[in-house]
C-alpha positions as CSV (number, residue, x, y, z in Angstrom):
1,M,61.5,108.6,89.2
2,S,60.8,109.2,92.9
3,D,63.4,109.5,95.8
4,T,60.7,107.2,97.8
5,A,61.7,104.4,95.5
6,N,65.2,104.1,96.6
7,A,64.8,105.2,100.3
8,P,64.6,101.3,101.6
9,A,67.5,100.5,99.6
10,K,69.6,103.6,100.9
11,S,68.1,102.6,104.4
12,S,69.3,99.0,104.3
13,W,72.7,100.3,102.8
14,W,73.5,102.7,105.4
15,K,72.5,99.8,107.9
16,G,74.9,97.7,106.2
17,L,77.7,100.4,106.3
18,K,77.2,100.8,110.1
19,A,77.3,97.0,110.9
20,E,80.4,96.7,108.9
21,W,82.0,99.5,110.3
22,K,81.6,98.3,113.8
23,K,83.6,95.2,112.7
24,I,86.6,97.1,112.6
25,V,89.7,96.5,115.1
26,W,91.1,99.4,115.4
27,P,94.8,99.5,116.1
28,S,96.1,101.0,119.4
29,R,97.9,104.2,119.5
30,N,101.2,102.8,120.4
31,T,100.9,99.9,117.7
32,L,99.9,102.9,115.1
33,A,103.0,105.2,115.9
34,K,104.9,102.2,115.4
35,E,103.8,101.2,112.1
36,S,103.7,104.6,110.7
37,A,107.3,105.1,111.9
38,A,108.6,101.8,110.3
39,V,106.6,103.4,106.9
40,V,108.5,106.4,107.3
41,I,112.0,104.9,107.9
42,I,111.9,102.3,105.2
43,T,110.5,104.9,102.8
44,V,113.6,107.0,103.5
45,I,115.9,104.2,103.0
46,L,114.2,103.1,99.7
47,G,114.5,106.5,98.5
48,L,118.3,107.0,99.6
49,L,118.9,103.5,97.6
50,I,117.3,104.3,94.8
51,K,119.1,107.8,94.8
52,L,122.7,105.8,94.9
53,V,121.5,104.0,92.4
54,D,120.9,106.5,89.9
55,L,124.1,108.6,90.8
56,G,125.7,104.8,89.9
57,V,123.8,104.8,86.6
58,E,124.5,108.6,85.9
59,Q,128.5,107.9,86.7
60,I,128.7,104.8,84.4
61,L,126.7,106.6,81.4
62,G,129.1,109.4,81.6
63,L,132.0,107.1,81.5
64,I,130.4,105.4,78.3
65,L,129.5,108.5,76.8
66,K,132.4,110.4,77.1
């Protein structure tokens, strides 16, 4: 098989990729910063909540298994 047979397919694929890339609406720097901060804050809160539940379950199991 030769590479020339795949050249038109690859060329149209790249053209399609470029066309789709131009359609992307990128967020502003301010929006990106706010959304990133929200993700980090929610992740920390959920991590702490999971840790509290884990400690509670550990304490309950400790009382049951004594």
